[in-house]
C-alpha positions in Angstrom: 39.8 -30.4 13.6 37.8 -27.3 12.4 34.1 -27.5 11.0 34.0 -25.8 7.7 30.5 -24.2 7.0 28.7 -23.3 4.7 27.3 -19.8 3.6 25.1 -18.6 5.8 21.3 -19.1 5.4 17.9 -20.8 6.8 18.8 -23.9 8.4 22.5 -23.1 8.5 24.6 -22.2 11.8 26.4 -18.9 11.7 29.9 -19.8 12.9 30.3 -16.5 15.0 26.9 -16.8 16.6 28.6 -18.6 19.8 31.7 -16.1 19.8 29.1 -13.1 19.4 27.0 -13.9 22.7 23.3 -12.4 23.1 24.5 -8.6 23.6 26.2 -9.0 20.3 23.2 -10.5 18.2 21.0 -8.0 20.0 23.3 -5.4 18.5 23.1 -6.9 14.9 19.3 -7.1 15.3 19.1 -3.6 15.9 21.3 -2.3 13.7 19.4 -4.0 10.7 16.1 -3.0 12.2 17.2 0.6 12.2 18.4 0.5 8.5 15.7 -1.3 6.8 11.8 -0.1 7.0 10.3 -3.4 7.6 6.5 -4.3 8.3 5.5 -7.4 9.3 2.0 -8.5 7.3 -0.5 -10.5 8.9 -1.0 -14.1 7.2 -4.2 -13.3 5.4 -2.7 -10.0 4.0 0.4 -11.7 3.1 -1.5 -14.3 0.9 -3.6 -11.5 -0.8 0.0 -10.1 -2.6 2.1 -12.2 -4.8 4.9 -9.7 -4.4 6.2 -7.0 -2.9 5.8 -4.8 -5.8 2.0 -5.5 -5.5 2.0 -4.6 -1.8 3.7 -1.1 -2.9 0.9 -0.6 -5.6 -1.9 -1.3 -3.4 -0.7 1.1 -0.5 0.2 4.2 -3.1 -3.7 3.6 -4.1 -4.6 4.0 -0.8 -2.5 7.3 -0.2 -3.9 8.6 -3.3 -7.7 7.7 -2.6 -6.9 9.6 1.0 -6.1 12.5 -0.8 -9.4 12.4 -3.4 -11.6 11.2 -0.7 -13.7 14.5 0.9 -12.9 14.7 4.6 -15.3 15.4 7.5 -15.6 18.9 8.6 -13.4 20.2 11.5 -15.0 20.5 14.7 -14.8 23.8 16.1 -12.4 24.3 18.9 -13.4 26.1 22.5 -11.7 29.5 21.4 -14.0 29.3 18.1 -17.1 28.4 19.9 -16.6 31.5 22.3 -16.1 34.0 20.1 -19.1 32.8 17.8 -21.1 33.2 21.1 -19.7 36.7 21.8 -20.3 38.0 18.4 -23.7 37.2 18.8 
């Protein structure tokens, strides 16, 4: 007699998992990760944000602040130093 499985979800077995094998699962995982932009947050950071929208809002603010903040002056390259020394 064939087992009937409920829809997939946490704690529910995938009826195709045994037939798929390790290489098949690996391909599925690679395809999923390639199609999604996933970032794993540390636990203490995840606790600070109640939702995905809150994380996105905070990151947008960081990007805005990065554009506003003054940047340190660039260091002169070797070529620029040589030109300055030759012009003196």
